[in-house]
N, CA, C, O and the ligand as a Tripos MOL2 file, in Angstrom:
@<TRIPOS>MOLECULE
protein
  285   283    72     0     0
PROTEIN
NO_CHARGES

@<TRIPOS>ATOM
      1 N          56.2430  125.1310   34.8670 N.3       1 MET1
      2 CA         56.8830  124.6190   33.6490 C.3       1 MET1
      3 C          57.5940  125.7500   32.9170 C.2       1 MET1
      4 O          57.1350  126.8910   32.9030 O.2       1 MET1
      5 N          58.7080  125.4110   32.3200 N.am      2 ALA2
      6 CA         59.4970  126.4220   31.6200 C.3       2 ALA2
      7 C          58.7900  126.9180   30.3620 C.2       2 ALA2
      8 O          57.9410  126.2330   29.7930 O.2       2 ALA2
      9 N          59.1510  128.0910   29.9560 N.am      3 ASN3
     10 CA         58.6570  128.6570   28.7120 C.3       3 ASN3
     11 C          59.2300  127.8740   27.5290 C.2       3 ASN3
     12 O          60.3960  127.4820   27.5690 O.2       3 ASN3
     13 N          58.4260  127.6320   26.4560 N.am      4 PRO4
     14 CA         58.9510  126.8920   25.2900 C.3       4 PRO4
     15 C          60.1510  127.5650   24.6430 C.2       4 PRO4
     16 O          60.9250  126.9250   23.9310 O.2       4 PRO4
     17 N          60.3000  128.8710   24.8990 N.am      5 ASN5
     18 CA         61.4160  129.5990   24.3050 C.3       5 ASN5
     19 C          62.6270  129.7020   25.2220 C.2       5 ASN5
     20 O          63.6330  130.3150   24.8640 O.2       5 ASN5
     21 N          62.5290  129.0990   26.4080 N.am      6 ASP6
     22 CA         63.6920  129.0550   27.2960 C.3       6 ASP6
     23 C          64.7440  128.1320   26.7020 C.2       6 ASP6
     24 O          64.4310  127.2110   25.9480 O.2       6 ASP6
     25 N          65.9880  128.3930   27.0520 N.am      7 TYR7
     26 CA         67.0790  127.5760   26.5270 C.3       7 TYR7
     27 C          67.5490  126.5310   27.5360 C.2       7 TYR7
     28 O          67.6530  126.8090   28.7310 O.2       7 TYR7
     29 N          67.8310  125.3320   27.0430 N.am      8 LEU8
     30 CA         68.3850  124.2600   27.8700 C.3       8 LEU8
     31 C          69.7170  123.8380   27.2570 C.2       8 LEU8
     32 O          69.8360  123.6810   26.0420 O.2       8 LEU8
     33 N          70.7100  123.6590   28.1160 N.am      9 LYS9
     34 CA         72.0430  123.3050   27.6310 C.3       9 LYS9
     35 C          72.2430  121.7920   27.6400 C.2       9 LYS9
     36 O          71.9250  121.1200   28.6210 O.2       9 LYS9
     37 N          72.7690  121.2670   26.5460 N.am     10 CYS10
     38 CA         73.0930  119.8450   26.4650 C.3      10 CYS10
     39 C          74.3600  119.5730   27.2750 C.2      10 CYS10
     40 O          75.3760  120.2360   27.0680 O.2      10 CYS10
     41 N          74.3130  118.5980   28.2020 N.am     11 PRO11
     42 CA         75.5110  118.2920   29.0030 C.3      11 PRO11
     43 C          76.6140  117.6220   28.1780 C.2      11 PRO11
     44 O          77.7590  117.5600   28.6260 O.2      11 PRO11
     45 N          76.2940  117.1250   26.9910 N.am     12 GLU12
     46 CA         77.3010  116.4690   26.1460 C.3      12 GLU12
     47 C          78.0360  117.4680   25.2510 C.2      12 GLU12
     48 O          79.2620  117.5690   25.2980 O.2      12 GLU12
     49 N          77.2750  118.2060   24.4350 N.am     13 CYS13
     50 CA         77.9270  119.1000   23.4640 C.3      13 CYS13
     51 C          77.9250  120.5550   23.9090 C.2      13 CYS13
     52 O          78.5030  121.4130   23.2410 O.2      13 CYS13
     53 N          77.2720  120.8380   25.0450 N.am     14 LYS14
     54 CA         77.2600  122.1890   25.6330 C.3      14 LYS14
     55 C          76.5530  123.2280   24.7800 C.2      14 LYS14
     56 O          76.7570  124.4280   24.9630 O.2      14 LYS14
     57 N          75.7180  122.7710   23.8420 N.am     15 GLN15
     58 CA         74.9810  123.7190   23.0120 C.3      15 GLN15
     59 C          73.6270  124.0110   23.6530 C.2      15 GLN15
     60 O          72.9940  123.1250   24.2270 O.2      15 GLN15
     61 N          73.1960  125.2590   23.5480 N.am     16 ASP16
     62 CA         71.8880  125.6650   24.0540 C.3      16 ASP16
     63 C          70.8450  125.5810   22.9470 C.2      16 ASP16
     64 O          71.0550  126.0630   21.8330 O.2      16 ASP16
     65 N          69.7190  124.9600   23.2780 N.am     17 ASN17
     66 CA         68.5900  124.9490   22.3500 C.3      17 ASN17
     67 C          67.3080  125.1920   23.1260 C.2      17 ASN17
     68 O          67.2390  124.9340   24.3280 O.2      17 ASN17
     69 N          66.2840  125.6960   22.4250 N.am     18 THR18
     70 CA         65.0270  126.0060   23.1130 C.3      18 THR18
     71 C          64.3120  124.7230   23.5390 C.2      18 THR18
     72 O          64.5080  123.6530   22.9620 O.2      18 THR18
     73 N          63.4840  124.8690   24.5590 N.am     19 VAL19
     74 CA         62.6390  123.7700   25.0250 C.3      19 VAL19
     75 C          61.8320  123.2130   23.8560 C.2      19 VAL19
     76 O          61.7110  121.9990   23.6920 O.2      19 VAL19
     77 N          61.2880  124.1120   23.0520 N.am     20 ASP20
     78 CA         60.4760  123.6910   21.9040 C.3      20 ASP20
     79 C          61.2870  122.8320   20.9260 C.2      20 ASP20
     80 O          60.7870  121.8350   20.4050 O.2      20 ASP20
     81 N          62.5310  123.2230   20.6860 N.am     21 PHE21
     82 CA         63.3780  122.4800   19.7510 C.3      21 PHE21
     83 C          63.7380  121.1040   20.3300 C.2      21 PHE21
     84 O          63.7080  120.1090   19.6060 O.2      21 PHE21
     85 N          64.0730  121.0380   21.6150 N.am     22 TRP22
     86 CA         64.3400  119.7450   22.2740 C.3      22 TRP22
     87 C          63.1250  118.8340   22.1450 C.2      22 TRP22
     88 O          63.2500  117.6600   21.7990 O.2      22 TRP22
     89 N          61.9360  119.3940   22.4280 N.am     23 ASP23
     90 CA         60.7020  118.6090   22.3800 C.3      23 ASP23
     91 C          60.4420  118.0780   20.9650 C.2      23 ASP23
     92 O          60.1630  116.8950   20.7730 O.2      23 ASP23
     93 N          60.5370  118.9760   19.9830 N.am     24 ARG24
     94 CA         60.2210  118.5720   18.6140 C.3      24 ARG24
     95 C          61.2140  117.5310   18.0920 C.2      24 ARG24
     96 O          60.8220  116.5690   17.4310 O.2      24 ARG24
     97 N          62.4930  117.7270   18.3900 N.am     25 HIS25
     98 CA         63.5040  116.7800   17.9170 C.3      25 HIS25
     99 C          63.3280  115.4090   18.5790 C.2      25 HIS25
    100 O          63.4100  114.3720   17.9200 O.2      25 HIS25
    101 N          63.0830  115.4270   19.8920 N.am     26 THR26
    102 CA         62.9080  114.1690   20.6260 C.3      26 THR26
    103 C          61.6850  113.4100   20.1300 C.2      26 THR26
    104 O          61.7360  112.1940   19.9460 O.2      26 THR26
    105 N          60.5870  114.1280   19.9120 N.am     27 LYS27
    106 CA         59.3560  113.4800   19.4380 C.3      27 LYS27
    107 C          59.5600  112.9010   18.0400 C.2      27 LYS27
    108 O          59.0820  111.8050   17.7470 O.2      27 LYS27
    109 N          60.2620  113.6270   17.1820 N.am     28 ALA28
    110 CA         60.5280  113.1480   15.8240 C.3      28 ALA28
    111 C          61.3950  111.8890   15.8580 C.2      28 ALA28
    112 O          61.1230  110.9230   15.1450 O.2      28 ALA28
    113 N          62.4440  111.9060   16.6940 N.am     29 GLU29
    114 CA         63.3490  110.7630   16.7910 C.3      29 GLU29
    115 C          62.6540  109.5370   17.3660 C.2      29 GLU29
    116 O          62.8900  108.4140   16.9210 O.2      29 GLU29
    117 N          61.7970  109.7590   18.3560 N.am     30 ALA30
    118 CA         61.1360  108.6500   19.0410 C.3      30 ALA30
    119 C          59.8210  108.2560   18.3760 C.2      30 ALA30
    120 O          59.1980  107.2690   18.7680 O.2      30 ALA30
    121 N          59.3940  109.0270   17.3640 N.am     31 GLY31
    122 CA         58.1430  108.7270   16.6800 C.3      31 GLY31
    123 C          56.9220  108.9500   17.5480 C.2      31 GLY31
    124 O          55.9030  108.2800   17.3820 O.2      31 GLY31
    125 N          57.0220  109.8890   18.4730 N.am     32 ILE32
    126 CA         55.9010  110.1870   19.3690 C.3      32 ILE32
    127 C          54.9610  111.1950   18.7080 C.2      32 ILE32
    128 O          55.3610  112.3080   18.3650 O.2      32 ILE32
    129 N          53.7160  110.7860   18.5400 N.am     33 LYS33
    130 CA         52.7460  111.7050   17.9380 C.3      33 LYS33
    131 C          51.7180  112.1770   18.9580 C.2      33 LYS33
    132 O          51.0520  113.1910   18.7470 O.2      33 LYS33
    133 N          51.5880  111.4580   20.0460 N.am     34 ASP34
    134 CA         50.6050  111.7960   21.0660 C.3      34 ASP34
    135 C          51.2710  112.6070   22.1820 C.2      34 ASP34
    136 O          52.1180  112.0990   22.9180 O.2      34 ASP34
    137 N          50.8750  113.8620   22.2900 N.am     35 ASP35
    138 CA         51.4680  114.7330   23.3040 C.3      35 ASP35
    139 C          51.1770  114.2590   24.7280 C.2      35 ASP35
    140 O          51.9020  114.6020   25.6620 O.2      35 ASP35
    141 N          50.1110  113.4680   24.8880 N.am     36 ASN36
    142 CA         49.7800  112.9800   26.2200 C.3      36 ASN36
    143 C          50.8020  111.9690   26.7340 C.2      36 ASN36
    144 O          50.8860  111.7170   27.9360 O.2      36 ASN36
    145 N          51.5760  111.3910   25.8150 N.am     37 GLN37
    146 CA         52.5960  110.4160   26.2090 C.3      37 GLN37
    147 C          53.9690  111.0710   26.3410 C.2      37 GLN37
    148 O          54.9900  110.3960   26.4670 O.2      37 GLN37
    149 N          53.9650  112.3950   26.3090 N.am     38 PHE38
    150 CA         55.2460  113.0910   26.2440 C.3      38 PHE38
    151 C          55.3310  114.1690   27.3060 C.2      38 PHE38
    152 O          54.4110  114.9720   27.4640 O.2      38 PHE38
    153 N          56.4360  114.1830   28.0310 N.am     39 ILE39
    154 CA         56.6820  115.2330   29.0120 C.3      39 ILE39
    155 C          57.6690  116.2120   28.3840 C.2      39 ILE39
    156 O          58.6930  115.8050   27.8350 O.2      39 ILE39
    157 N          57.3600  117.4860   28.4660 N.am     40 SER40
    158 CA         58.2080  118.5120   27.8390 C.3      40 SER40
    159 C          59.5820  118.5810   28.4990 C.2      40 SER40
    160 O          59.7290  118.3490   29.6990 O.2      40 SER40
    161 N          60.5820  118.9060   27.6840 N.am     41 ALA41
    162 CA         61.9370  119.0970   28.2050 C.3      41 ALA41
    163 C          61.9800  120.2150   29.2460 C.2      41 ALA41
    164 O          62.8920  120.2790   30.0710 O.2      41 ALA41
    165 N          60.9740  121.0960   29.1920 N.am     42 GLY42
    166 CA         60.9390  122.2230   30.1220 C.3      42 GLY42
    167 C          60.2730  121.8960   31.4510 C.2      42 GLY42
    168 O          60.1050  122.7800   32.2900 O.2      42 GLY42
    169 N          59.8920  120.6330   31.6540 N.am     43 ALA43
    170 CA         59.2700  120.2400   32.9240 C.3      43 ALA43
    171 C          60.2680  120.3580   34.0700 C.2      43 ALA43
    172 O          61.4750  120.4600   33.8480 O.2      43 ALA43
    173 N          59.7570  120.3430   35.2850 N.am     44 SER44
    174 CA         60.6400  120.5010   36.4510 C.3      44 SER44
    175 C          61.4970  119.2540   36.6540 C.2      44 SER44
    176 O          61.1830  118.1760   36.1500 O.2      44 SER44
    177 N          62.5960  119.4260   37.4100 N.am     45 LYS45
    178 CA         63.4830  118.2980   37.7260 C.3      45 LYS45
    179 C          62.7210  117.1600   38.4000 C.2      45 LYS45
    180 O          62.9680  115.9870   38.1200 O.2      45 LYS45
    181 N          61.7960  117.5150   39.2880 N.am     46 ASP46
    182 CA         61.0050  116.5020   39.9900 C.3      46 ASP46
    183 C          60.1780  115.6730   39.0070 C.2      46 ASP46
    184 O          60.0980  114.4490   39.1210 O.2      46 ASP46
    185 N          59.5650  116.3590   38.0400 N.am     47 GLU47
    186 CA         58.7560  115.6450   37.0360 C.3      47 GLU47
    187 C          59.6200  114.7310   36.1780 C.2      47 GLU47
    188 O          59.2470  113.5920   35.8960 O.2      47 GLU47
    189 N          60.7800  115.2400   35.7650 N.am     48 HIS48
    190 CA         61.6880  114.4200   34.9550 C.3      48 HIS48
    191 C          62.1390  113.1800   35.7410 C.2      48 HIS48
    192 O          62.2220  112.0760   35.2020 O.2      48 HIS48
    193 N          62.4270  113.3960   37.0330 N.am     49 ASP49
    194 CA         62.8870  112.3110   37.8960 C.3      49 ASP49
    195 C          61.7960  111.2560   38.0540 C.2      49 ASP49
    196 O          62.0700  110.0550   38.0430 O.2      49 ASP49
    197 N          60.5580  111.7210   38.2000 N.am     50 GLU50
    198 CA         59.4260  110.8280   38.4380 C.3      50 GLU50
    199 C          59.1900  109.8920   37.2480 C.2      50 GLU50
    200 O          58.9410  108.7020   37.4380 O.2      50 GLU50
    201 N          59.2670  110.4170   36.0430 N.am     51 VAL51
    202 CA         58.9690  109.5850   34.8730 C.3      51 VAL51
    203 C          60.2330  109.0670   34.1780 C.2      51 VAL51
    204 O          60.1470  108.3670   33.1690 O.2      51 VAL51
    205 N          61.4190  109.4160   34.7280 N.am     52 GLN52
    206 CA         62.6850  108.9770   34.1230 C.3      52 GLN52
    207 C          62.7300  109.3000   32.6320 C.2      52 GLN52
    208 O          62.9750  108.4340   31.7910 O.2      52 GLN52
    209 N          62.4890  110.5630   32.3380 N.am     53 SER53
    210 CA         62.4230  110.9990   30.9380 C.3      53 SER53
    211 C          63.7950  111.0610   30.2710 C.2      53 SER53
    212 O          64.8190  111.2910   30.9140 O.2      53 SER53
    213 N          63.7720  110.8490   28.9650 N.am     54 TYR54
    214 CA         64.9780  110.9700   28.1390 C.3      54 TYR54
    215 C          64.6890  111.8390   26.9420 C.2      54 TYR54
    216 O          63.5740  111.8540   26.4210 O.2      54 TYR54
    217 N          65.7080  112.5680   26.5070 N.am     55 PHE55
    218 CA         65.5550  113.4350   25.3420 C.3      55 PHE55
    219 C          66.7230  113.2320   24.3920 C.2      55 PHE55
    220 O          67.7860  112.7400   24.7710 O.2      55 PHE55
    221 N          66.4920  113.6290   23.1380 N.am     56 ARG56
    222 CA         67.5550  113.5980   22.1320 C.3      56 ARG56
    223 C          68.0160  115.0230   21.8630 C.2      56 ARG56
    224 O          67.2070  115.8980   21.5530 O.2      56 ARG56
    225 N          69.3020  115.2460   21.9800 N.am     57 CYS57
    226 CA         69.8390  116.5780   21.7260 C.3      57 CYS57
    227 C          69.6710  116.9200   20.2370 C.2      57 CYS57
    228 O          70.0260  116.1200   19.3710 O.2      57 CYS57
    229 N          69.1280  118.1100   19.9460 N.am     58 PRO58
    230 CA         68.9410  118.5120   18.5390 C.3      58 PRO58
    231 C          70.2710  118.7320   17.8080 C.2      58 PRO58
    232 O          70.2990  118.7660   16.5780 O.2      58 PRO58
    233 N          71.3580  118.8780   18.5440 N.am     59 VAL59
    234 CA         72.6530  119.1530   17.9200 C.3      59 VAL59
    235 C          73.4870  117.8760   17.7770 C.2      59 VAL59
    236 O          73.8760  117.5170   16.6660 O.2      59 VAL59
    237 N          73.7650  117.1840   18.8960 N.am     60 CYS60
    238 CA         74.6480  116.0120   18.8450 C.3      60 CYS60
    239 C          73.8780  114.6970   18.8060 C.2      60 CYS60
    240 O          74.4680  113.6390   18.5850 O.2      60 CYS60
    241 N          72.5570  114.7540   19.0200 N.am     61 ASN61
    242 CA         71.6750  113.5970   18.9670 C.3      61 ASN61
    243 C          71.9520  112.5600   20.0590 C.2      61 ASN61
    244 O          71.4860  111.4230   19.9760 O.2      61 ASN61
    245 N          72.7140  112.9590   21.0810 N.am     62 GLU62
    246 CA         72.9400  112.0550   22.2190 C.3      62 GLU62
    247 C          71.6420  111.9430   23.0270 C.2      62 GLU62
    248 O          70.8270  112.8650   23.0560 O.2      62 GLU62
    249 N          71.4740  110.7790   23.6840 N.am     63 GLU63
    250 CA         70.3340  110.5910   24.5720 C.3      63 GLU63
    251 C          70.6820  111.2050   25.9270 C.2      63 GLU63
    252 O          71.6770  110.8350   26.5520 O.2      63 GLU63
    253 N          69.8610  112.1360   26.3670 N.am     64 ILE64
    254 CA         70.1410  112.8880   27.5850 C.3      64 ILE64
    255 C          69.0040  112.6990   28.5770 C.2      64 ILE64
    256 O          67.8330  112.8180   28.2180 O.2      64 ILE64
    257 N          69.3520  112.4030   29.8310 N.am     65 GLN65
    258 CA         68.3250  112.2990   30.8690 C.3      65 GLN65
    259 C          67.6820  113.6600   31.1120 C.2      65 GLN65
    260 O          68.3650  114.6820   31.1710 O.2      65 GLN65
    261 N          66.3560  113.6550   31.2520 N.am     66 GLY66
    262 CA         65.6360  114.9000   31.5000 C.3      66 GLY66
    263 C          66.1370  115.6360   32.7340 C.2      66 GLY66
    264 O          66.1840  116.8660   32.7460 O.2      66 GLY66
    265 N          66.5110  114.8940   33.7700 N.am     67 VAL67
    266 CA         66.9640  115.5430   35.0150 C.3      67 VAL67
    267 C          68.2710  116.3010   34.8090 C.2      67 VAL67
    268 O          68.6080  117.1690   35.6140 O.2      67 VAL67
    269 N          69.0120  115.9910   33.7480 N.am     68 LYS68
    270 CA         70.2740  116.6800   33.5020 C.3      68 LYS68
    271 C          70.1120  117.8910   32.5980 C.2      68 LYS68
    272 O          71.0820  118.5810   32.2840 O.2      68 LYS68
    273 N          68.8690  118.1400   32.1810 N.am     69 LEU69
    274 CA         68.6370  119.2310   31.2360 C.3      69 LEU69
    275 C          68.4540  120.5860   31.9000 C.2      69 LEU69
    276 O          68.8500  121.6100   31.3430 O.2      69 LEU69
    277 N          67.8590  120.5990   33.0800 N.am     70 ASN70
    278 CA         67.5930  121.8980   33.7030 C.3      70 ASN70
    279 C          68.8720  122.6730   33.9130 C.2      70 ASN70
    280 O          69.8080  122.2020   34.5590 O.2      70 ASN70
    281 N          68.8960  123.8510   33.3660 N.am     71 SER71
    282 CA         70.1270  124.6370   33.3840 C.3      71 SER71
    283 C          70.4140  125.1980   34.7710 C.2      71 SER71
    284 O          71.4170  125.8860   34.9630 O.2      71 SER71
    285 ZN         74.1800  117.7640   22.5340 Zn       72 ZN72
@<TRIPOS>BOND
     1     1     2 1
     2     2     3 1
     3     3     4 2
     4     3     5 am
     5     5     6 1
     6     6     7 1
     7     7     8 2
     8     7     9 am
     9     9    10 1
    10    10    11 1
    11    11    12 2
    12    11    13 am
    13    13    14 1
    14    14    15 1
    15    15    16 2
    16    15    17 am
    17    17    18 1
    18    18    19 1
    19    19    20 2
    20    19    21 am
    21    21    22 1
    22    22    23 1
    23    23    24 2
    24    23    25 am
    25    25    26 1
    26    26    27 1
    27    27    28 2
    28    27    29 am
    29    29    30 1
    30    30    31 1
    31    31    32 2
    32    31    33 am
    33    33    34 1
    34    34    35 1
    35    35    36 2
    36    35    37 am
    37    37    38 1
    38    38    39 1
    39    39    40 2
    40    39    41 am
    41    41    42 1
    42    42    43 1
    43    43    44 2
    44    43    45 am
    45    45    46 1
    46    46    47 1
    47    47    48 2
    48    47    49 am
    49    49    50 1
    50    50    51 1
    51    51    52 2
    52    51    53 am
    53    53    54 1
    54    54    55 1
    55    55    56 2
    56    55    57 am
    57    57    58 1
    58    58    59 1
    59    59    60 2
    60    59    61 am
    61    61    62 1
    62    62    63 1
    63    63    64 2
    64    63    65 am
    65    65    66 1
    66    66    67 1
    67    67    68 2
    68    67    69 am
    69    69    70 1
    70    70    71 1
    71    71    72 2
    72    71    73 am
    73    73    74 1
    74    74    75 1
    75    75    76 2
    76    75    77 am
    77    77    78 1
    78    78    79 1
    79    79    80 2
    80    79    81 am
    81    81    82 1
    82    82    83 1
    83    83    84 2
    84    83    85 am
    85    85    86 1
    86    86    87 1
    87    87    88 2
    88    87    89 am
    89    89    90 1
    90    90    91 1
    91    91    92 2
    92    91    93 am
    93    93    94 1
    94    94    95 1
    95    95    96 2
    96    95    97 am
    97    97    98 1
    98    98    99 1
    99    99   100 2
   100    99   101 am
   101   101   102 1
   102   102   103 1
   103   103   104 2
   104   103   105 am
   105   105   106 1
   106   106   107 1
   107   107   108 2
   108   107   109 am
   109   109   110 1
   110   110   111 1
   111   111   112 2
   112   111   113 am
   113   113   114 1
   114   114   115 1
   115   115   116 2
   116   115   117 am
   117   117   118 1
   118   118   119 1
   119   119   120 2
   120   119   121 am
   121   121   122 1
   122   122   123 1
   123   123   124 2
   124   123   125 am
   125   125   126 1
   126   126   127 1
   127   127   128 2
   128   127   129 am
   129   129   130 1
   130   130   131 1
   131   131   132 2
   132   131   133 am
   133   133   134 1
   134   134   135 1
   135   135   136 2
   136   135   137 am
   137   137   138 1
   138   138   139 1
   139   139   140 2
   140   139   141 am
   141   141   142 1
   142   142   143 1
   143   143   144 2
   144   143   145 am
   145   145   146 1
   146   146   147 1
   147   147   148 2
   148   147   149 am
   149   149   150 1
   150   150   151 1
   151   151   152 2
   152   151   153 am
   153   153   154 1
   154   154   155 1
   155   155   156 2
   156   155   157 am
   157   157   158 1
   158   158   159 1
   159   159   160 2
   160   159   161 am
   161   161   162 1
   162   162   163 1
   163   163   164 2
   164   163   165 am
   165   165   166 1
   166   166   167 1
   167   167   168 2
   168   167   169 am
   169   169   170 1
   170   170   171 1
   171   171   172 2
   172   171   173 am
   173   173   174 1
   174   174   175 1
   175   175   176 2
   176   175   177 am
   177   177   178 1
   178   178   179 1
   179   179   180 2
   180   179   181 am
   181   181   182 1
   182   182   183 1
   183   183   184 2
   184   183   185 am
   185   185   186 1
   186   186   187 1
   187   187   188 2
   188   187   189 am
   189   189   190 1
   190   190   191 1
   191   191   192 2
   192   191   193 am
   193   193   194 1
   194   194   195 1
   195   195   196 2
   196   195   197 am
   197   197   198 1
   198   198   199 1
   199   199   200 2
   200   199   201 am
   201   201   202 1
   202   202   203 1
   203   203   204 2
   204   203   205 am
   205   205   206 1
   206   206   207 1
   207   207   208 2
   208   207   209 am
   209   209   210 1
   210   210   211 1
   211   211   212 2
   212   211   213 am
   213   213   214 1
   214   214   215 1
   215   215   216 2
   216   215   217 am
   217   217   218 1
   218   218   219 1
   219   219   220 2
   220   219   221 am
   221   221   222 1
   222   222   223 1
   223   223   224 2
   224   223   225 am
   225   225   226 1
   226   226   227 1
   227   227   228 2
   228   227   229 am
   229   229   230 1
   230   230   231 1
   231   231   232 2
   232   231   233 am
   233   233   234 1
   234   234   235 1
   235   235   236 2
   236   235   237 am
   237   237   238 1
   238   238   239 1
   239   239   240 2
   240   239   241 am
   241   241   242 1
   242   242   243 1
   243   243   244 2
   244   243   245 am
   245   245   246 1
   246   246   247 1
   247   247   248 2
   248   247   249 am
   249   249   250 1
   250   250   251 1
   251   251   252 2
   252   251   253 am
   253   253   254 1
   254   254   255 1
   255   255   256 2
   256   255   257 am
   257   257   258 1
   258   258   259 1
   259   259   260 2
   260   259   261 am
   261   261   262 1
   262   262   263 1
   263   263   264 2
   264   263   265 am
   265   265   266 1
   266   266   267 1
   267   267   268 2
   268   267   269 am
   269   269   270 1
   270   270   271 1
   271   271   272 2
   272   271   273 am
   273   273   274 1
   274   274   275 1
   275   275   276 2
   276   275   277 am
   277   277   278 1
   278   278   279 1
   279   279   280 2
   280   279   281 am
   281   281   282 1
   282   282   283 1
   283   283   284 2
@<TRIPOS>SUBSTRUCTURE
     1 MET1         2 RESIDUE 1 A MET
     2 ALA2         6 RESIDUE 1 A ALA
     3 ASN3        10 RESIDUE 1 A ASN
     4 PRO4        14 RESIDUE 1 A PRO
     5 ASN5        18 RESIDUE 1 A ASN
     6 ASP6        22 RESIDUE 1 A ASP
     7 TYR7        26 RESIDUE 1 A TYR
     8 LEU8        30 RESIDUE 1 A LEU
     9 LYS9        34 RESIDUE 1 A LYS
    10 CYS10       38 RESIDUE 1 A CYS
    11 PRO11       42 RESIDUE 1 A PRO
    12 GLU12       46 RESIDUE 1 A GLU
    13 CYS13       50 RESIDUE 1 A CYS
    14 LYS14       54 RESIDUE 1 A LYS
    15 GLN15       58 RESIDUE 1 A GLN
    16 ASP16       62 RESIDUE 1 A ASP
    17 ASN17       66 RESIDUE 1 A ASN
    18 THR18       70 RESIDUE 1 A THR
    19 VAL19       74 RESIDUE 1 A VAL
    20 ASP20       78 RESIDUE 1 A ASP
    21 PHE21       82 RESIDUE 1 A PHE
    22 TRP22       86 RESIDUE 1 A TRP
    23 ASP23       90 RESIDUE 1 A ASP
    24 ARG24       94 RESIDUE 1 A ARG
    25 HIS25       98 RESIDUE 1 A HIS
    26 THR26      102 RESIDUE 1 A THR
    27 LYS27      106 RESIDUE 1 A LYS
    28 ALA28      110 RESIDUE 1 A ALA
    29 GLU29      114 RESIDUE 1 A GLU
    30 ALA30      118 RESIDUE 1 A ALA
    31 GLY31      122 RESIDUE 1 A GLY
    32 ILE32      126 RESIDUE 1 A ILE
    33 LYS33      130 RESIDUE 1 A LYS
    34 ASP34      134 RESIDUE 1 A ASP
    35 ASP35      138 RESIDUE 1 A ASP
    36 ASN36      142 RESIDUE 1 A ASN
    37 GLN37      146 RESIDUE 1 A GLN
    38 PHE38      150 RESIDUE 1 A PHE
    39 ILE39      154 RESIDUE 1 A ILE
    40 SER40      158 RESIDUE 1 A SER
    41 ALA41      162 RESIDUE 1 A ALA
    42 GLY42      166 RESIDUE 1 A GLY
    43 ALA43      170 RESIDUE 1 A ALA
    44 SER44      174 RESIDUE 1 A SER
    45 LYS45      178 RESIDUE 1 A LYS
    46 ASP46      182 RESIDUE 1 A ASP
    47 GLU47      186 RESIDUE 1 A GLU
    48 HIS48      190 RESIDUE 1 A HIS
    49 ASP49      194 RESIDUE 1 A ASP
    50 GLU50      198 RESIDUE 1 A GLU
    51 VAL51      202 RESIDUE 1 A VAL
    52 GLN52      206 RESIDUE 1 A GLN
    53 SER53      210 RESIDUE 1 A SER
    54 TYR54      214 RESIDUE 1 A TYR
    55 PHE55      218 RESIDUE 1 A PHE
    56 ARG56      222 RESIDUE 1 A ARG
    57 CYS57      226 RESIDUE 1 A CYS
    58 PRO58      230 RESIDUE 1 A PRO
    59 VAL59      234 RESIDUE 1 A VAL
    60 CYS60      238 RESIDUE 1 A CYS
    61 ASN61      242 RESIDUE 1 A ASN
    62 GLU62      246 RESIDUE 1 A GLU
    63 GLU63      250 RESIDUE 1 A GLU
    64 ILE64      254 RESIDUE 1 A ILE
    65 GLN65      258 RESIDUE 1 A GLN
    66 GLY66      262 RESIDUE 1 A GLY
    67 VAL67      266 RESIDUE 1 A VAL
    68 LYS68      270 RESIDUE 1 A LYS
    69 LEU69      274 RESIDUE 1 A LEU
    70 ASN70      278 RESIDUE 1 A ASN
    71 SER71      282 RESIDUE 1 A SER
    72 ZN72       285 GROUP 0 **** ****
């Protein structure tokens, strides 16, 4: 798993944000309070593919597939 301080680039707005920031923004937008129901943006492509994860970009707020996040 990626480091929380690693950067992931948004395929829509091309801005880089940390894994931690992607996670926190996505959880806030989706109202997720239970970490057990949440896969980190820093997870591997295989993990994202398996659970069909989606994230919210902290900058443009577009919904981004987890598999498209790995830089
Ligand atoms: Zn974006």
